[in-house]
N, C-alpha and C positions, 0 to 999 in steps of 0.2 A: 895418661892424659890423651893420647891418641885415640884409644878405644872409646873413652867416655865423652870426648868433646870433638876433636879435630876430624875424626872419621865421619861424624854426622855433618860437620861443616863442609867437608870435601864432597860428601854425597849430594848435599843441597846445591852447591855451586855447580858440580858436574851435571846433575840432572837438569838444572835450569838452562845450562849452556846447550844441552842436547835436546831440549824440549821442542824447538822448531823442527828439528830433523825427525823427531818421533811423530809429531803431528803430520808432517809431510808424508812420512812412510805409511802411516795409517790411511791417509787420504788417497794415496796411490794404490795401495794393496786392497783396500776395502771392496772396490767394484769387482776385482778379479776373484776374490774369495767368494763373493755373492754369486757371481756368474758360474763359477766352478760347481757350486752346490748351494742353491738358494737356502740361506739360513743366516744365523747371527755371524757377525764379523769376528767377534771376540769369543774366546773360550775362557770363561770365568769359572774357576773352581776354588773351593776353599783349601787353603794350605795352612800348615802349622808355622807360626812365626816364633819370635823370641819368647821364651817362657811357655812354649806350646800353646800360644794364643792364636785362634783362627783368624784368618784374613782372606779377602777375595783377591786373587792374583790375576792380573791382566795378561792376556796372551792372544795373539792372532790365531784364529781357528785353522788347523791344518787337516782335520779329519772330516769325513762326511757326518752329517747330523745323525745322532743316535747310534754311533758306532759302538761295538762292544768293547769293554775294557779288558784288553789282553795284558797279562803279566808274565814275567819270567818265573821260573820255579822258586826264586828267592824273594818274590814279591815286588821286584823292580819293574819299571815300565819297559815294555817290549818295543824295540825300534828295529826297523828293517827297510831296505830300499824297496822291497817287494810287498810292503804292508798294504793290503787291499783297503784298509780303512782310510788311508791318506789320499787326498785329492791331488791332482797334478800340480796345482798351485801350492798345495801343502808340502809337496816334496821339495819344491824350490825354497819355500820358507824355512824348512827344516835344515836343508843343506847349507843355507847361508846364515842360519840362526836369526833370521829376520822376524820369526814368530815370537821371539823373546823380547824384542825391542819395547813393546808397551809396558814392560815391567819397570822401565825408568819412571813411569807414573807412580808405581808403588814406592819407589825411592823417595819421591817428593812427598808422598803421603806419610812416610815414616815407617811403612810396613817392612821395607827391604833396604839393603845396602848394595853398593856396587859389587862388593866382595863379601862372601859369606857362604855357608853351606847352602846347596841348592834347596829350595822349598820342598818339604815333604808333605804328603797327604795328611790332612787333619782327620784323625780317626776317633777322636773323643778322649776324654780324660781317663776313662776306664781302661783304654788301651795303653795310654802313656804311662800309667803307674806301674805297668808290667815291663816297661823297657829296662834294659840294663843301664848301669851308670854311664857307660860309654855312649850309648844311644842318646841318653838324656843330655849329655854334655853338648851335643851338637845344637841344642836349642837354647844354649846360654848366650848366643849371639844372634843378631838378625840374619835371616836368610839372604842370599845374594843372587844377583843376576848371573854371576859366575863365582866359582869357589875353587878351593885347592883340588878336590877330586875332579871337578868339571874341567879345570884347565889342564891338568896333567894326565887324566885318564878318560874323561868324558863317559862314554857308555861301555868301556872295555872291561870294567870290573864289576863285581857283585855288589848287591845292596849292603851287605855287611862290611865290605871293604870301603864303600863310600862313607858309611857311618864312622868307620875308624879314622879316615882322613879328615872328616868333618870335625871329629873330636880333637884331632891333632891341631887343626886350624884354630879351634876355639881356645886352645891352651897356648897358642903361639902367635896371636894377632899382633902384627907390627905394621908400620907404614911400609917398610921395605918388602915384607912378605906380600902385602897387597899389590905393590907395584910389580913384583915378579909374577903374581897370578894374572894380572892384567896383560902382561907381555905374553905369557904362555897361552892365555885365552885367545888373543888375537892370532897367534901362530897356529893354534889348533883349528880355528875357524877357517883361516886362509888355506891351510894345508888339508882341511876336511878330514882331520884325524879322529878316529874312534867315534864316528857318528852313530854307528849301529852297535847293538849288543853283539858280543862275540861268543855268547853261550846260549844254550837252548832254553826254550820255555816249556 
């Protein structure tokens, strides 16, 4: 009942309550993002949603325009305090996770949930059909602004490990688990834990 009804109800109520703060944050940060590197305020990229359906995810831009796409050896996103692709404003946005705030708009649109596996790149159906059963399981629920792997490990584990915990979450979604993930997410942001990747690219 929680997964199929109340989770969405809580998402809508929570996103509506946060909407004024989301719009205020965008209004405040937009000029700084533009001044740091004249270009779009938002970084809009297609991500894979529930059922591996593509959607456009909202995020404040933290990198310079036309920055190269760097990946770790396992295909995960490279993160570092010394990443030359990130603007000075972008470093602040990333450390405080403020670049993720516009994703609350995706929650209102129904593309995302507060809690779920972090959105993965959409690489096409031909790539999806070759995923393992564990990989596919992470797409059985809506992606989230934060999730089990994000809250407990953030960027300190490999892509395969993230998929493992995403699949674990998809199999064990409960109200209590979502509350625990929210608490751990707040702690990891405040403590600035595991922001950067700890393995080489």
